[in-house]
Backbone bond lengths (Angstrom), bond angles and torsions (degrees), N, CA, C in turn:
res aa  C-N    CA-C-N  psi(-1)  N-CA   C-N-CA  omega(-1)  CA-C   N-CA-C  phi
1 M - - - 1.441 - - 1.521 108.52 -
2 L 1.282 115.25 148.46 1.456 120.59 175.43 1.524 108.90 -102.78
3 L 1.303 116.42 128.20 1.461 119.20 179.15 1.521 111.33 -58.67
4 T 1.322 116.99 -31.41 1.466 120.49 -179.18 1.519 112.38 -66.07
5 N 1.327 117.47 -17.74 1.466 121.16 179.10 1.526 112.64 -94.84
6 L 1.326 117.25 -2.18 1.462 121.55 -177.64 1.525 110.84 -104.35
7 T 1.311 115.16 154.35 1.462 119.93 171.95 1.525 108.27 -83.56
8 W 1.322 116.92 162.31 1.465 117.65 -179.83 1.519 112.34 -65.94
9 P 1.367 120.19 -32.82 1.469 117.60 175.18 1.537 112.24 -64.34
10 A 1.340 117.09 -36.30 1.467 120.08 178.06 1.525 110.57 -66.32
11 I 1.314 116.39 -39.34 1.469 120.38 178.09 1.524 110.24 -65.60
12 E 1.313 116.27 -40.50 1.463 120.91 179.93 1.530 111.95 -61.77
13 K 1.336 117.57 -28.71 1.466 122.16 -178.90 1.526 113.06 -82.63
14 L 1.323 117.79 -11.31 1.460 120.06 179.34 1.523 109.83 -64.92
15 P 1.332 117.10 145.91 1.468 119.13 175.33 1.531 110.24 -57.66
16 K 1.301 116.16 143.03 1.469 120.73 -176.98 1.524 112.70 -64.59
17 D 1.341 117.82 -19.58 1.461 120.14 179.48 1.529 112.48 -97.61
18 T 1.331 117.47 17.74 1.462 121.47 177.42 1.528 109.06 -65.56
19 P 1.342 117.83 125.31 1.468 119.66 178.81 1.529 110.69 -65.33
20 V 1.305 114.83 146.75 1.460 121.37 177.84 1.521 107.95 -125.08
21 V 1.321 116.20 131.23 1.460 122.07 175.32 1.520 107.09 -113.72
22 I 1.311 116.06 125.68 1.459 120.94 177.14 1.527 106.92 -108.07
23 P 1.336 116.53 98.72 1.466 119.29 -177.69 1.535 110.72 -74.88
24 I 1.306 115.38 122.40 1.461 121.45 179.31 1.521 107.35 -124.69
25 A 1.314 115.78 126.53 1.457 120.09 -179.60 1.526 109.37 -142.10
26 A 1.301 114.79 160.29 1.460 121.02 -179.23 1.526 111.29 -75.23
27 I 1.302 114.77 150.70 1.464 121.66 167.65 1.521 104.32 -116.31
28 E 1.323 115.29 106.96 1.460 120.46 -173.81 1.516 110.00 -151.61
29 Q 1.300 115.29 166.81 1.458 119.73 179.96 1.526 110.88 -72.99
30 H 1.314 114.26 144.76 1.462 121.76 176.93 1.523 109.71 -131.68
31 G 1.282 116.63 35.63 1.455 121.22 -177.67 1.520 110.36 90.21
32 H 1.323 115.33 -174.03 1.465 121.47 -175.86 1.520 113.10 -80.49
33 H 1.313 118.27 -12.15 1.462 121.37 -171.77 1.528 114.38 -102.51
34 L 1.321 119.19 -8.83 1.466 121.54 -178.17 1.528 110.25 -124.11
35 P 1.338 116.86 149.94 1.467 120.03 178.76 1.532 112.11 -74.09
36 L 1.317 115.57 163.00 1.465 120.93 179.34 1.520 112.21 -61.44
37 A 1.312 117.75 -31.37 1.466 121.78 -174.90 1.530 113.40 -91.23
38 T 1.317 118.39 22.69 1.465 121.23 -178.39 1.530 111.72 -54.03
39 D 1.321 117.70 -48.18 1.469 120.79 -179.02 1.522 111.25 -62.17
40 S 1.321 116.89 -41.29 1.468 121.14 179.28 1.520 111.23 -64.30
41 M 1.329 116.82 -40.82 1.467 120.31 179.83 1.522 110.90 -66.74
42 L 1.326 117.39 -41.18 1.465 120.53 178.14 1.525 110.67 -64.08
43 L 1.313 117.07 -44.23 1.459 120.68 179.62 1.524 111.37 -64.41
44 A 1.322 117.48 -39.51 1.468 120.57 178.17 1.525 110.52 -60.74
45 E 1.316 117.30 -38.98 1.466 120.52 178.83 1.528 110.98 -69.33
46 I 1.318 117.37 -39.88 1.468 120.39 177.37 1.523 110.17 -61.26
47 V 1.319 117.39 -46.12 1.464 121.43 179.44 1.524 110.22 -62.26
48 R 1.327 117.58 -41.62 1.468 121.27 178.94 1.525 110.53 -60.57
49 R 1.333 116.98 -43.29 1.470 120.56 -179.24 1.529 111.85 -68.60
50 V 1.314 117.58 -37.57 1.468 120.51 177.36 1.519 109.57 -63.79
51 E 1.321 116.74 -41.57 1.463 120.35 179.74 1.521 111.39 -61.74
52 S 1.324 117.36 -39.42 1.463 120.15 -175.78 1.526 112.75 -83.80
53 A 1.332 117.75 -8.25 1.473 120.71 -178.88 1.515 111.76 -76.20
């Protein structure tokens, strides 16, 4: 789940021991063929797959 998709009352109801992952990635150039947010997009997909596993 993404905290950004939850309301604060829903977040407040989560168990206090719920793990939190803060994905941090670089925004940098990757040549002319890839967007600046390539690392962020890859990390977002990894986090999504871990959540669904």
